[in-house]
N, C-alpha and C positions, 0 to 999 in steps of 0.2 A: 286187959288191953288188948283191942281187937287191931290187928294186920291190916294193911289195905296194900292192893297191889300199884306199883306206880302205872301211872298212865301213859308215861311216857316209856318208849324203848331206850333199852340201857345203849352204852355207846357201841358196844359188839354187837347186837340187833340192828343197829341203824346201820353198819356198815356192812351187813350180812344183805339187809333190802337193796342199799342202795347196787350192792355187785351184782344181784339178781335183777334189777332193773336193766342194768346197763348189757347185760349178757340177751336180755330177751330184746332189748331195742336193735342191737345188733343183729339178732337172729331174724328179726323182722324187715331190716332193713335191707338185708341179704338178700332175703327170698324174693324180695321185691323184684332188687337189682339182678336178679338171676331170670326170672320169667320172662320168655324170651316174646318178643312182638309178632304182633299176629299181621302179614301182609293182607291184601286184598285176594280173594281167591282168583279172579275175573277182572282182567285189566288189560286193554289192548289200544294203541294207539299210533299214528304216523311220527316216525322219529325223523323222518326227511321226506324233502319233496314237494315242490310246490305246483298244483295243477294248475295256477294260471300262467301261462306261456308268454300274455301280454302282448307286446306289438311285436311283429316278425315280417322280413322282406315277403313278400309273394315270391313263390317256387323255391323258396330255401325248406331245410328239414332240420328242425331242433328237437332235442334228443334228451329227456330228462328221466332219472332213476328215483323210486319212491322205496322208502323202507318202513315194513309193519313191525311194532315189537309187541310181545308177549311180557306185558309188565306183572302178569299176576303171579300166582302160585301154581295154578291149575293149567295143563298143556290146552292147547286150542288147535283148532284147524278153520282155516279159509276157504271159501269157495271161490275161485278165480272168473266163475263163469260170467259175471256181468262185465269182466274188464276182457274176456277173448271174444266177447260179442262185439267188442266196438267196431266201428265202420269210421272210415276218413271223416275228417282231415285228422283223426287221432287213434293210433293202434297202440296194441299193447305187444311188446316181446321181451323175451328172455324172463319169463317168470320163475322164480325157484321153488313155486308151491303148486299142489294141484288140490283137489278135493279133498284127498285122502292125507295130504300130509299133515303130520301131527308135530306141531310146533311147541316146545316145552317153554318152559319158564326161563324168560330171558332171551330166549330165540327170537328169530327173524325170519319175515317173509319179504322177498324182494321183487319188484319187475319194474320194467322202461316204458315209457310211453313214448311214442313218438308223434310230432306235430308236422305232418307235410301242409306247408303254409299254401293256402288257396289264394284265389284271384284276388287282386287288390281292392281293398273295402270289406272282403267278407268278415263278419264277425261270428265265432263258433263257439257255439257253449253247451257241452253235454253231460248230463249228469249221470253219477253210476255210485250205488249203494253197493258194497263189499258185507257180506253175512260172517260172524265169526261165532262158533261154535265150542263151548266151553265141556271139554272131553270128559270132565268130572261128573256134571249132571246135566248133560246136554241144553242149557240155558244159551242162549243168544243174544249177540249184540251187533247194531248195525255201525258200517261206517260209509260215511257219506263224504262224497266230494264230487267236485264238478270241475270238467276239464274245459278252459277257456283260453281264446287265442283271436288277434285280430290282426287281419294281414293288410301291410303298407308296401309303399313303393319302394321304400328305399331299408336300410337296416336301421334299428330304431338308434343307434348312436350313428350320425352321417353329415358329412358338410363338403361343400363344394368350394373351388377357388377359381375366381374370373378376372381376368385382365378389361382393359380398357374396350368395348366394342362386344363384349361378350365373348371374347376368347379364352381358350384355358392356358397359353403362355404369352413370356412377355418378351418381348424382340424391343432392343434398344436402339436400333439402328447404326448408322454409323455417326461416331463423335469424334471432334477433332481432340489432338491431345491438350490438356487443360481445360476442357470443358466437361459436360456431363449431360446425362438424360434420365429421366425420371418414367418409373409406370407405377401403377396403383393397382393393388389385388384386393378383392372384395372377397370375403369368408360368408358363405350362405348357407346357418344350419337348419339343412331341410328334415332331418330325421323327428323323432318324438323325444329326443332326450336333449339337456341343454348341455351345451358343452363349454370348456374353460380355454380359452386363449391366453397366450403370453408370449413377448418377444423371445424371453430364452427359449422356450419350444420351436423356435424357427432356424432352422441350419441353412444355410447358402455354400453350395460348394460348385466346383467344375465337374466336366463327365467324370474326371477320375475318382471324383470321391472327395478330394481335397478342398481345402478352405476356399473361398474366390476371395481375395482382399479387393477387387474393385467394386463389387457390389455391394452395399450394405441397406440396413433399414432407418432410414431417415424418419418416421413418422408413422405412428399407429395409433389405433384407436383404443389399445388395451394396455398397451406399455409392458414393463418387464414384470410389474406386478399382478398381472392378468385381468381377466373379466369375465364374467359367466354369460355365455348367450344363450336365450331362451329359445327353444326351435320357433322357426319362423323368421329367426331375427338374423342381422349381417353386421360383420365387423369388417374391419380393413388397415391395412397396413402400405408404406410406400417404400419402392425401390430404387436407389440412386445409382447409376453407374458412372464411375469417373476413371478412364483409362488413364493405364499407368505405361502403354507402351503401344506402336501400333500392332494389330494383327486381329483378326476375330477371336469368338470364346463361345462356348457352349457350356451349359449349366443346369442348375435346378435348385429352386426355394422349396426347400423340404419342410411342411406345416405341420407341428404337431398340436391338437387337442385332444382334452380329456373329458368323456362323456362325464357326467354327475349323475348319479342315482342317490337322491336324500343330502347325504355327507361324504358319500362314498365315491371316490373316481376311480374309473375303469383304468383298464391300460391305454397306452395313448394309440389313436387314430392320426394317420401320417396320409396328407394328400402333396404330391410334388408338383409345382409350377415349373414347366422347361424354361430356361433363360438361354438370349444369345443375342450377341449385338458385336459391331468391330470400332477398331479406333484407327485414325488415319493422320499422318503428318499434317501440321499446319503449314499452309502454302503461301509465300510470301507474296505481298504485293506489290505488283511493277507498276510504275505511272505512264501512261501511253505514249507512246512515240511523238516527238514533234514532226509532222510533214513538211519536206522541202519547199523552198519558196518557187513561185511558177514563175519562170523565166520571160514571160511575157505576159501580155493580156490578149485573152480569146475576144474576138469583137464577136457579138450577137446577133445573128440575122434577124434584120427589122420586118416584120411582114409589111407589103404592101398597102399603101395608104396609111398607116400606122406614124402619126407625127412624134418625135423623139426629141429629146434634148441631150446637147453635150455636157450639162453641169455634173453629170452623174458617172460622166466615163472613166474609167481609169485607164491612165496611159503609163508606161515605163519613166521613172525620174532618170533623165541622164547622168551617167557615172556612177548611178547607186548598184549597177550590178544585179539590175533586175527588179529594184524594187520600185514599189505602183505609187504615186501620187493622183489626186483628185486636181480636175480643173480649179475648182476652188482655192487649191495649194496654190497653184501657177497663175492666177490672176487673167490669161489668155492665151490661145492655142500658141503652141511653138511657131508656127508660119506665120502667125501676125505678128509675134514677136522680131522674125528676123525681116519682115517687111518693114517695121517700123526703125529696125537699125540701117538701113538701107535709105529710107529717106533721110534721115539724121545725117547721117555722110552726105547726101548730095548738097542737102541744105547748108552741110559747111563748108563744102568744096566752094559754091556760087559765092558763100558771103567773103571767102577769102580772096575769090577772083576779083569781086568787085571793090575789095579793100587795095588791092594792087594798084589796079587800073586808077583809081582814084587819087593814090601818092603820085604817080608818075604825071597826071593833069598839073598837080601842085607844082611841080619841079619844072615843067615848061615856063608856066606864068611866072614864075619868079626869074 
């Protein structure tokens, strides 16, 4: 009888093999995990600083700081000659390194660039290339950047406020108590950045800086929600003065605007509009006094050769205390009236005398 070995390992053998496999896997994984990562030996970059200065007001000075970082394993050196040789409008100051300065791993080299803004409308562009040398093998890399700037008449974020007639202040004049006066203020965005306006950002104060309750915003083109006005655009609001007491006042409307760059708003710009006005008491209306009656008529001289009519002559009425009437009201001149009375009396007397004579004759005949 021939004995044959089993083709499968015994239970004990299988356990030994599994244990050895687990140990080998752990050693392999641990070795891989423990292996250190290898960083790039030569790496350099700008960590901060924007060489494009954008638009700036003529005559101003803008300064920016730049940071070059050594991100590699090897030490480096940077030649600053291209920076130090710059001429206006860009100049370099306060460099932290020279051509012999060794910058270690994670080290920094910094410098500042000053932009002296030239005449309005000048566009400046100056390219610069910095040479960086690896101190381990003398390999080099170039860092290129271009300094740019545009000169404008105002600050990039800028607006003005004007009143009627192009003035810069609002004078309400003199207003009676119970009345009101209005002034419109126009806001003109004359910079290169959009500006957001809101009535919530306008404060109205007196000369001491206290709230001025007699002047209020009664209308605007942007409201309390606000609106963004593009460069070259305008917005407006109305101020109403309603005095509460007599006297004059001075104060200002302080208009705040926020420049918008992308979705970010800068700090508020404030333009003050001077205010002034006065209040007067209401003057009561007095009816005109009636002139006294004229005691008598004054005859108007008639030029020689001019015919006149007495129909329109005004004479005093008898017994009326100076009141006057026209001839159309009396019917005849006063003298004619008197003569008529005398005539009636004479005729009446004659009639009576004749009647008496007739009676005496009848008495004799009888």
